[in-house]
C-alpha positions as CSV (number, residue, x, y, z in Angstrom):
1,X,-16.3,6.0,-17.2
2,X,-15.7,2.5,-18.6
3,X,-12.2,1.2,-18.8
4,X,-10.3,2.4,-21.8
5,X,-9.3,0.2,-24.6
6,X,-5.5,-0.2,-25.0
7,X,-5.3,1.7,-28.2
8,X,-7.1,4.7,-26.7
9,X,-5.0,4.6,-23.6
10,X,-1.7,4.7,-25.6
11,X,-3.0,7.6,-27.6
12,X,-3.9,9.8,-24.7
13,X,-1.1,9.2,-22.1
14,X,2.7,9.7,-22.0
15,X,3.0,5.9,-21.8
16,X,2.2,5.8,-25.5
17,X,5.2,8.0,-26.4
18,X,8.4,6.1,-27.1
19,X,11.2,6.8,-24.7
20,X,9.1,8.5,-21.9
21,X,9.0,6.4,-18.8
22,X,6.4,6.3,-16.1
23,X,6.4,9.7,-14.5
24,X,9.7,10.8,-16.0
25,X,10.2,14.5,-16.9
26,X,11.2,14.6,-20.6
27,X,13.4,17.6,-20.0
28,X,17.0,16.6,-20.3
29,X,20.0,18.4,-19.1
30,X,22.4,19.1,-16.2
31,X,20.1,21.8,-14.7
32,X,17.4,19.3,-13.7
33,X,16.7,19.0,-10.0
34,X,18.9,16.2,-8.5
35,X,16.0,14.9,-6.4
36,X,13.8,14.6,-9.5
37,X,16.6,12.6,-11.2
38,X,16.9,10.4,-8.1
39,X,13.1,9.9,-8.1
40,X,13.0,8.9,-11.7
41,X,15.8,6.4,-11.2
42,X,14.3,4.9,-8.0
43,X,12.0,2.0,-7.5
44,X,8.7,3.5,-6.2
45,X,6.3,1.1,-4.4
46,X,2.9,1.9,-3.0
47,X,1.8,-1.0,-0.7
48,X,-1.9,-0.2,-0.8
49,X,-3.2,1.3,-3.9
50,X,-7.0,1.1,-4.0
51,X,-7.3,1.4,-7.8
52,X,-10.4,-0.5,-9.0
53,X,-11.7,1.5,-11.9
54,X,-8.9,1.8,-14.5
55,X,-10.4,4.6,-16.6
56,X,-8.7,7.3,-18.6
57,X,-8.0,9.5,-15.5
58,X,-6.3,6.6,-13.7
59,X,-4.1,5.7,-16.6
60,X,-3.1,9.4,-17.0
61,X,-2.3,9.6,-13.3
62,X,-0.2,6.5,-13.6
63,X,1.8,8.1,-16.4
64,X,2.6,11.1,-14.0
65,X,3.2,9.1,-10.9
66,X,6.6,7.4,-11.4
67,X,5.2,4.3,-9.7
68,X,7.1,1.0,-10.2
69,X,4.7,-1.2,-8.3
70,X,1.7,-1.4,-6.1
71,X,-0.2,-3.8,-3.9
72,X,-3.8,-3.7,-5.1
73,X,-6.7,-4.3,-2.8
74,X,-8.9,-7.2,-4.0
75,X,-12.3,-8.5,-2.9
76,X,-12.3,-10.2,0.5
77,X,-15.9,-10.7,1.6
78,X,-16.7,-13.9,-0.2
79,X,-14.8,-16.7,-1.8
80,X,-16.5,-16.3,-5.2
81,X,-16.0,-12.6,-5.1
82,X,-12.3,-13.0,-4.4
83,X,-11.8,-15.4,-7.3
84,X,-13.8,-13.2,-9.6
85,X,-11.7,-10.1,-8.8
86,X,-8.5,-12.0,-9.3
87,X,-9.7,-13.1,-12.7
88,X,-10.6,-9.5,-13.6
89,X,-7.1,-8.4,-12.8
90,X,-5.6,-11.3,-14.8
91,X,-7.7,-10.1,-17.8
92,X,-6.6,-6.5,-17.3
93,X,-3.0,-7.5,-17.2
94,X,-3.4,-9.6,-20.3
95,X,-5.1,-6.7,-22.1
96,X,-2.6,-4.1,-21.1
97,X,0.5,-6.3,-21.1
98,X,2.8,-3.5,-22.1
99,X,1.6,-1.5,-19.0
100,X,1.1,-4.0,-16.2
101,X,3.2,-6.9,-14.9
102,X,1.8,-9.4,-12.4
103,X,4.2,-9.4,-9.4
104,X,4.5,-12.8,-7.7
105,X,8.2,-12.4,-6.7
106,X,10.4,-9.5,-5.8
107,X,12.3,-9.6,-9.1
108,X,9.1,-8.6,-10.9
109,X,9.4,-5.2,-9.4
110,X,12.9,-4.8,-10.8
111,X,11.7,-6.1,-14.1
112,X,8.8,-3.6,-14.2
113,X,11.3,-0.7,-13.6
114,X,13.5,-1.9,-16.4
115,X,10.6,-2.4,-18.8
116,X,8.7,0.7,-17.8
117,X,5.7,-1.1,-16.5
118,X,3.7,-1.2,-13.3
119,X,4.2,-4.3,-11.2
120,X,0.9,-5.3,-9.5
121,X,1.0,-7.5,-6.4
122,X,-2.4,-9.1,-5.5
123,X,-3.5,-8.5,-1.9
124,X,-6.6,-8.7,0.2
125,X,-7.5,-6.5,3.2
126,X,-9.2,-9.3,5.1
127,X,-9.1,-13.1,5.3
128,X,-12.8,-13.5,5.6
129,X,-13.1,-15.1,2.1
130,X,-11.2,-18.2,3.2
131,X,-13.9,-18.9,5.9
132,X,-12.6,-21.9,7.9
133,X,-10.9,-23.6,4.9
134,X,-7.1,-23.2,5.2
135,X,-6.5,-25.0,1.9
136,X,-8.0,-21.9,0.2
137,X,-4.7,-20.2,0.9
138,X,-3.0,-22.6,-1.6
139,X,-5.6,-21.8,-4.3
140,X,-5.1,-18.0,-3.7
141,X,-1.4,-18.4,-3.9
142,X,-1.6,-20.4,-7.1
143,X,-3.7,-17.6,-8.6
144,X,-1.2,-14.9,-7.6
145,X,-2.2,-13.6,-4.2
146,X,0.9,-12.5,-2.3
147,X,-0.5,-10.5,0.7
148,X,-3.4,-11.0,3.0
149,X,-4.4,-8.9,6.0
150,X,-5.4,-11.1,8.8
151,X,-8.4,-9.0,9.8
152,X,-10.1,-5.7,8.8
153,X,-11.6,-3.6,11.5
154,X,-13.9,-6.2,13.0
155,X,-13.4,-9.7,14.4
156,X,-13.2,-12.7,12.0
157,X,-12.3,-16.3,12.6
158,X,-8.6,-15.4,12.8
159,X,-8.6,-12.6,15.3
160,X,-9.8,-9.2,16.3
161,X,-9.7,-6.0,14.2
162,X,-8.7,-2.6,15.5
163,X,-12.2,-1.3,16.2
164,X,-13.5,-4.5,17.8
165,X,-14.8,-3.9,21.4
166,X,-12.6,-6.7,22.8
167,X,-8.9,-7.2,22.4
168,X,-8.5,-10.9,21.7
169,X,-5.4,-12.2,20.0
170,X,-5.1,-14.7,17.2
171,X,-7.3,-17.8,17.4
172,X,-5.8,-21.2,17.0
173,X,-7.1,-21.1,13.5
174,X,-5.5,-17.8,13.0
175,X,-2.1,-19.1,14.1
176,X,-2.5,-22.0,11.6
177,X,-3.4,-19.5,8.9
178,X,-0.2,-17.5,9.6
179,X,1.9,-20.6,9.5
180,X,0.5,-21.7,6.2
181,X,0.9,-18.2,4.7
182,X,4.5,-18.3,5.8
183,X,5.0,-21.7,4.1
184,X,3.5,-20.5,0.9
185,X,5.2,-17.1,0.8
186,X,2.2,-14.9,1.4
187,X,2.8,-11.7,3.3
188,X,1.1,-11.5,6.7
189,X,-0.3,-7.9,6.9
190,X,-1.4,-6.6,10.3
191,X,-2.4,-3.1,9.4
192,X,-6.0,-3.2,10.6
193,X,-5.5,-5.8,13.3
194,X,-6.3,-5.2,16.9
195,X,-3.5,-4.7,19.4
196,X,-3.2,-8.3,20.7
197,X,-3.8,-9.8,17.3
198,X,-1.0,-7.5,16.0
199,X,1.3,-8.7,18.7
200,X,0.4,-12.3,18.0
201,X,0.9,-11.8,14.3
202,X,4.4,-10.4,14.9
203,X,5.2,-13.3,17.3
204,X,4.0,-16.2,15.2
205,X,4.9,-15.0,11.7
206,X,8.3,-16.3,10.3
207,X,9.2,-14.8,7.9
208,X,8.2,-11.5,9.4
209,X,4.8,-9.8,9.2
210,X,4.4,-6.2,8.2
211,X,2.1,-3.1,8.3
212,X,1.4,-2.3,4.7
213,X,-0.6,0.9,5.5
214,X,-0.7,2.5,8.9
215,X,0.7,5.4,11.0
216,X,2.4,6.1,14.3
217,X,0.2,6.3,17.4
218,X,2.8,8.5,19.1
219,X,1.9,11.2,16.6
220,X,-1.9,10.5,16.3
221,X,-2.9,9.5,19.8
222,X,-5.9,7.3,20.3
223,X,-6.6,6.5,16.6
224,X,-7.4,2.7,16.4
225,X,-5.6,2.3,13.1
226,X,-2.2,3.6,14.4
227,X,0.6,1.4,15.7
228,X,2.4,2.0,19.0
229,X,6.1,2.4,19.2
230,X,6.4,-1.0,20.9
231,X,4.5,-2.7,18.1
232,X,6.6,-0.9,15.4
233,X,9.8,-1.8,17.2
234,X,8.9,-5.5,17.7
235,X,7.9,-5.7,14.1
236,X,11.2,-4.2,12.9
237,X,13.3,-6.4,15.2
238,X,12.0,-9.4,13.4
239,X,12.7,-7.8,10.0
240,X,9.2,-6.5,9.1
241,X,8.2,-3.2,7.5
242,X,5.8,-0.3,8.2
243,X,4.2,1.6,5.3
244,X,3.0,5.1,6.2
245,X,-0.4,5.7,4.8
246,X,-1.1,9.1,3.0
247,X,-4.9,9.1,3.6
248,X,-5.4,12.5,5.3
249,X,-7.5,11.4,8.3
250,X,-4.9,8.8,9.1
251,X,-2.1,11.3,9.0
252,X,-3.9,13.7,11.4
253,X,-7.2,15.1,12.6
254,X,-7.3,18.1,10.2
255,X,-6.4,17.0,6.6
256,X,-5.9,20.0,4.3
257,X,-5.7,22.3,7.3
258,X,-3.3,21.8,10.1
259,X,-2.6,18.2,8.9
260,X,-0.2,18.7,6.0
261,X,2.5,16.9,4.1
262,X,4.8,18.0,6.9
263,X,2.7,16.0,9.3
264,X,3.1,13.0,6.9
265,X,6.9,13.5,6.9
266,X,6.8,13.6,10.7
267,X,5.3,10.1,10.7
268,X,8.1,8.9,8.5
269,X,10.7,10.6,10.7
270,X,9.2,8.9,13.8
271,X,8.9,5.5,12.1
272,X,12.6,5.7,11.1
273,X,13.6,6.7,14.6
274,X,11.7,3.7,16.1
275,X,12.0,1.0,13.4
276,X,15.2,2.0,11.7
277,X,16.0,3.3,8.2
278,X,15.6,-0.1,6.6
279,X,12.1,-0.8,7.8
280,X,10.0,2.2,6.6
281,X,8.2,2.6,3.3
282,X,5.3,4.5,1.7
283,X,1.7,3.8,0.7
284,X,-1.5,5.7,0.0
285,X,-4.7,3.7,0.8
286,X,-6.4,5.3,-2.2
287,X,-6.2,5.4,-6.0
288,X,-3.3,6.9,-8.0
289,X,-5.3,9.9,-9.3
290,X,-6.3,10.8,-5.8
291,X,-9.6,11.3,-4.0
292,X,-10.4,14.9,-4.8
293,X,-10.6,14.3,-8.5
294,X,-13.7,12.1,-8.2
295,X,-15.2,11.9,-4.7
296,X,-18.1,13.9,-3.3
297,X,-19.2,14.3,0.2
298,X,-22.3,12.2,-0.5
299,X,-20.4,9.4,-2.4
300,X,-17.3,9.2,-0.2
301,X,-17.7,10.8,3.3
302,X,-21.3,9.8,4.2
303,X,-20.9,6.1,3.5
304,X,-17.8,6.0,5.6
305,X,-19.5,7.7,8.5
306,X,-21.9,4.8,8.5
307,X,-19.4,2.0,8.1
308,X,-16.7,3.2,10.4
309,X,-16.9,3.8,14.1
310,X,-16.5,7.3,15.5
311,X,-13.0,6.5,16.7
312,X,-11.9,6.4,13.1
313,X,-12.4,10.2,13.0
314,X,-13.4,10.2,9.3
315,X,-13.1,13.7,7.9
316,X,-14.2,15.7,4.9
317,X,-12.3,16.5,2.9
318,X,-10.0,13.5,3.5
319,X,-7.1,14.5,1.4
320,X,-3.8,16.4,1.8
321,X,-3.3,18.4,-1.4
322,X,0.4,17.5,-2.0
323,X,-0.3,13.8,-1.3
324,X,-3.5,13.6,-3.3
325,X,-1.9,14.4,-6.7
326,X,-0.2,11.7,-8.8
327,X,3.3,13.1,-8.1
328,X,2.7,12.6,-4.3
329,X,5.8,10.5,-3.7
330,X,8.0,12.9,-5.7
331,X,6.7,15.5,-3.3
332,X,7.7,13.2,-0.4
333,X,11.2,12.7,-1.8
334,X,11.7,16.5,-1.9
335,X,10.4,16.8,1.6
336,X,12.7,14.1,2.9
337,X,15.7,15.8,1.2
338,X,14.8,19.1,2.8
339,X,14.8,17.3,6.1
340,X,18.3,16.1,5.6
341,X,17.8,12.5,4.4
342,X,20.6,11.2,2.2
343,X,19.9,10.2,-1.4
344,X,20.4,6.5,-0.4
345,X,18.0,6.8,2.5
346,X,15.4,8.4,0.2
347,X,15.7,5.6,-2.3
348,X,15.2,3.1,0.5
349,X,12.0,4.7,1.7
350,X,10.7,5.2,-1.8
351,X,10.8,1.4,-2.5
352,X,14.1,-0.4,-1.9
353,X,13.1,-1.3,1.7
354,X,9.9,-2.9,0.5
355,X,11.7,-4.7,-2.3
356,X,14.2,-6.2,0.2
357,X,11.3,-7.2,2.4
358,X,9.5,-8.8,-0.5
359,X,12.6,-10.9,-1.3
360,X,12.6,-12.3,2.3
361,X,8.9,-13.2,2.2
362,X,7.6,-13.9,-1.3
363,X,10.9,-14.8,-2.8
364,X,13.5,-13.2,-5.0
């Protein structure tokens, strides 16, 4: 489906109704659930939202989600492709200026919450597009990029990815890239990086690096995308963050079966135990309206079987029902409350921790 025109979007979603905020239940009264009220008053941040096709379904999902801000995943394979994708997002934000707010500093997330908009931070899941030209980082920063993952799953000029056969650390060029990203105020993301590249990224990055979308290796043994307790701890000691990904086959080996939202909450529990309450946040690694609503085995599962190594343990279906629907993080908030988290701690995990981290890296 082609992207909707603004007037059609405003007619068909709650965002076009005055006084109804993103994801807010219009029912008013003292009998409303206190966690729903907490959720609606919180800053909600998803640090990897792969939403490329903003069609009617995605806009409707946004209106139900309660999201305050996202990091979107932009093109990273070629330089021209990256610039083109940034331009596309700039045009989208201009067209839907009462829905989106381009986020280049932390205060833009607070502004988005106040103005009932979605803050969009530009990010890339690989540094391939800069090739060997470090000055391209300056251009990307000027255009709005605020997060770059050093590698994807394979090796590039900076270092090794998590499914690379070897375990090399950052190259000299990779260290130079990290230092320039630090100077510019671009987040160093280590989510897909190999083990030694992860350790090097933590070591050399100042301000601290982060994992925007990963999980705990202690709970999902042997998965190459998971981070060890030692990596999580070292990242947190320097002031970094870990975002727990809601993609089912990252949470556990049996999404929709034995792998449930409770398994996801287990990852949050473990990350809090290892990193501390101030260093844990949320993310999806898929679009706001979920995977089930559009994907088929042929269109989603089979291509990933070919592009990812067997160690990725790609599954079909890949979703956990309570995490696949737009109100996923509301479900998480209720789950955390059931587990004894205080309201203040829930607000931190929903978005305040990420916001504080953004202030330290990309600026207030």
